[in-house]
C-alpha positions as CSV (number, residue, x, y, z in Angstrom):
1,V,11.6,87.9,70.4
2,R,13.9,84.5,71.5
3,F,12.2,82.1,74.2
4,L,14.4,79.0,75.9
5,V,12.2,77.2,77.3
6,E,13.3,74.5,79.9
7,M,12.2,71.7,82.6
8,Q,14.8,71.0,85.2
9,N,13.4,67.4,87.3
10,W,16.8,67.6,89.2
11,S,18.3,70.1,92.0
12,Q,21.3,72.2,90.3
13,R,23.5,74.5,92.1
14,H,23.8,78.1,90.6
15,F,21.2,77.0,88.2
16,N,20.0,80.8,88.7
17,K,23.5,81.8,87.1
18,R,23.0,78.8,84.3
19,A,19.8,80.5,83.3
20,V,21.7,84.1,82.9
21,F,24.9,81.9,80.9
22,Y,22.3,80.5,78.8
23,S,20.9,83.6,78.0
24,T,23.8,85.1,76.3
25,Y,23.9,81.9,73.4
26,A,20.3,83.1,72.7
27,I,21.8,86.7,72.4
28,Q,25.1,85.8,70.4
29,D,23.2,83.7,68.2
30,Q,21.1,86.4,66.9
31,A,24.7,88.0,65.8
32,A,25.5,85.0,63.8
33,K,22.4,84.7,62.0
34,E,21.6,88.5,61.3
35,R,25.5,89.8,60.5
36,K,24.7,89.2,57.0
37,H,22.2,91.7,56.9
38,Q,24.1,94.5,58.2
39,I,26.0,97.1,56.6
40,K,29.6,96.7,56.0
41,T,32.3,98.7,57.3
42,L,36.4,98.7,56.5
43,G,35.4,95.4,54.8
44,K,34.0,93.7,58.0
45,D,30.2,93.3,58.9
46,R,29.2,95.4,61.5
47,W,26.2,94.7,64.1
48,D,24.4,97.5,65.7
49,Y,23.1,95.0,68.6
50,N,19.8,95.5,68.5
51,Y,18.9,92.0,69.3
52,A,16.0,90.8,69.7
53,P,14.6,90.6,73.7
54,V,15.3,86.6,74.8
55,Y,13.4,84.9,77.5
56,V,14.6,82.2,79.2
57,V,12.0,80.1,80.8
58,C,12.8,77.5,83.5
59,F,9.9,75.2,84.8
60,L,11.7,74.0,88.1
61,S,10.8,70.5,90.3
62,F,12.4,72.3,93.4
63,D,13.2,74.9,95.5
64,M,15.6,77.3,93.7
65,R,16.2,80.2,96.0
66,R,16.6,77.8,99.6
67,P,15.9,81.0,102.0
68,P,17.7,81.6,105.1
69,R,15.4,80.9,108.1
70,E,14.8,84.2,109.3
71,L,13.2,85.2,106.0
72,E,9.0,84.4,106.2
73,K,8.6,80.6,105.2
74,I,4.9,81.1,103.8
75,R,5.6,84.3,102.0
76,Q,8.8,82.4,100.0
77,E,6.6,79.4,99.6
78,D,3.9,81.2,97.7
79,R,6.5,82.5,95.3
80,Y,6.3,79.8,92.8
81,L,7.1,82.7,89.9
82,S,9.9,84.9,89.5
83,L,11.1,87.6,86.9
84,Y,14.1,88.7,86.8
85,K,15.6,91.4,84.6
86,Y,18.8,93.8,84.3
87,K,18.0,97.3,86.0
88,E,19.4,100.2,88.1
89,I,19.8,99.5,91.8
90,E,19.1,102.7,93.0
91,T,16.1,103.8,90.2
92,E,15.1,100.2,89.3
93,E,15.1,101.4,85.9
94,E,15.7,98.6,83.5
95,L,18.4,98.2,81.4
96,G,16.3,98.0,77.9
97,D,17.5,95.3,76.0
98,G,14.6,92.9,76.9
99,T,16.5,89.9,78.6
100,T,13.7,88.2,80.7
101,L,14.5,85.5,83.2
102,V,11.0,83.4,84.6
103,F,11.4,80.6,87.7
104,V,8.4,78.5,87.8
105,E,9.3,76.4,90.9
106,M,6.6,74.0,90.7
107,L,7.1,72.1,94.1
108,K,5.5,75.6,95.3
109,F,2.6,75.8,93.4
110,R,0.1,73.8,95.8
111,K,-3.1,75.1,94.7
112,G,-6.5,73.0,93.4
113,L,-8.0,73.3,90.4
114,S,-11.2,74.9,92.0
115,D,-9.0,77.3,93.2
116,C,-7.2,78.2,90.0
117,R,-8.4,81.2,89.2
118,T,-6.4,82.7,86.2
119,S,-5.9,80.8,83.0
120,R,-1.9,80.5,84.0
121,E,-2.7,78.9,87.4
122,Q,-4.8,76.1,85.0
123,W,-2.2,75.9,82.8
124,L,0.3,75.2,85.9
125,H,-1.9,73.2,87.7
126,S,-2.2,70.5,84.6
127,M,1.6,70.5,83.8
128,K,1.6,69.3,87.4
129,N,-1.6,66.9,87.3
130,M,-1.7,65.9,84.3
131,S,0.2,62.3,84.5
132,I,-2.3,61.2,87.3
133,Q,-5.6,62.7,85.6
134,L,-8.3,60.5,83.5
135,E,-9.9,62.8,82.1
136,V,-10.0,66.4,81.1
137,P,-10.7,68.3,84.3
138,E,-14.8,70.3,83.4
139,E,-13.2,73.1,84.9
140,I,-10.3,73.9,82.2
141,T,-11.7,75.6,79.9
142,D,-9.1,77.7,77.9
143,P,-9.5,75.8,74.4
144,H,-5.4,75.7,73.9
145,L,-5.3,74.2,77.3
146,R,-7.9,71.2,76.2
147,E,-5.7,70.9,73.0
148,V,-2.6,69.7,75.0
149,Y,-4.9,67.4,77.0
150,G,-5.6,66.1,73.9
151,K,-2.0,65.2,72.5
152,A,-1.6,64.0,75.7
153,E,-3.9,61.4,75.4
154,I,-2.5,60.2,72.5
155,A,1.0,60.7,72.9
156,A,-0.1,57.6,76.1
157,M,-1.8,55.4,74.2
158,P,0.1,51.8,73.5
159,H,2.1,52.2,70.2
160,D,-0.4,49.7,68.0
161,K,-2.9,52.0,69.5
162,R,-1.4,55.1,68.2
163,I,-0.2,54.1,64.9
164,T,-4.1,52.6,64.3
165,Y,-5.3,56.2,65.5
166,I,-2.7,58.6,63.4
167,S,-3.9,56.3,60.1
168,Q,-7.2,56.8,61.1
169,V,-6.6,60.8,61.5
170,M,-4.1,60.7,57.6
171,S,-7.0,58.7,55.9
172,R,-9.5,61.2,56.9
173,N,-7.4,64.4,56.4
174,D,-7.0,63.3,52.8
175,E,-10.6,62.6,52.2
176,L,-11.1,66.2,53.6
177,N,-8.7,67.6,51.6
178,S,-10.1,65.9,47.9
179,R,-13.6,66.8,49.0
180,A,-12.1,70.6,49.2
181,E,-10.3,70.7,45.8
182,M,-13.3,69.1,44.2
183,L,-15.0,71.8,45.9
184,E,-12.6,74.4,44.7
185,E,-12.4,73.2,41.2
186,A,-16.4,73.3,40.7
187,L,-17.0,77.0,42.4
188,A,-14.0,77.8,39.7
189,E,-15.5,76.3,37.0
190,G,-18.8,78.3,37.9
191,R,-17.0,81.1,38.0
192,V,-15.4,81.2,34.3
193,K,-19.2,80.1,33.3
194,G,-21.1,82.6,35.2
195,I,-18.8,85.4,33.6
196,A,-18.6,84.1,30.2
197,E,-22.6,84.0,30.3
198,G,-22.6,87.4,31.9
199,R,-20.2,88.9,29.0
200,E,-22.8,87.3,26.5
201,I,-26.0,88.6,27.7
202,G,-23.7,92.0,28.6
203,L,-23.1,92.5,24.4
204,E,-26.7,91.1,23.6
205,I,-27.8,94.2,25.6
206,G,-25.6,96.5,24.0
207,R,-26.4,95.4,20.6
208,E,-29.7,96.2,21.4
209,E,-29.3,99.4,22.8
210,G,-26.7,100.4,20.2
211,L,-29.7,99.1,17.1
212,E,-32.4,101.2,19.1
213,E,-30.1,104.4,19.3
214,G,-29.3,104.2,15.3
């Protein structure tokens, strides 16, 4: 699977067509990388077009649709997430190439954190409000999302404080690595010693049993 992820902060005409255009690059790029692994036919590389699915995920800070006035406004505002695939018009059968365009219109996502019922909603709320939050909200339970908050806190540190923090983390990691290496060496030495002692005991028992049987 190939992913293209973009965050667009400024409105742009025909953004949907731009996303389709970008998806074709991810497909063609696979042809260039996989060509050397394909069967050679008549002295040329043959690509069988079995490319991996491509997902184009776009986070937008504007209304991409700009719906006509006659459409129900509330319904359109609630639809902050849209997924598009290539389908047959009448049967809606998917073409099967796996190309998927995902548009997330953050402007239309208005849920408060207490109203977020899924992990996806918590992620979207955090992306939209993290810059104005002073600490990790208690409602955030997803461990991966809490890790993002931690990384964001580090990224927001003043330069000198961040350098000091990174240095402390590196020193701590070096200490832990040294301890782990010492432990591995001790365990390896113990295993070798144990095997040698076990072998000696086994030989001694074997001698005694052999003599007794003889």
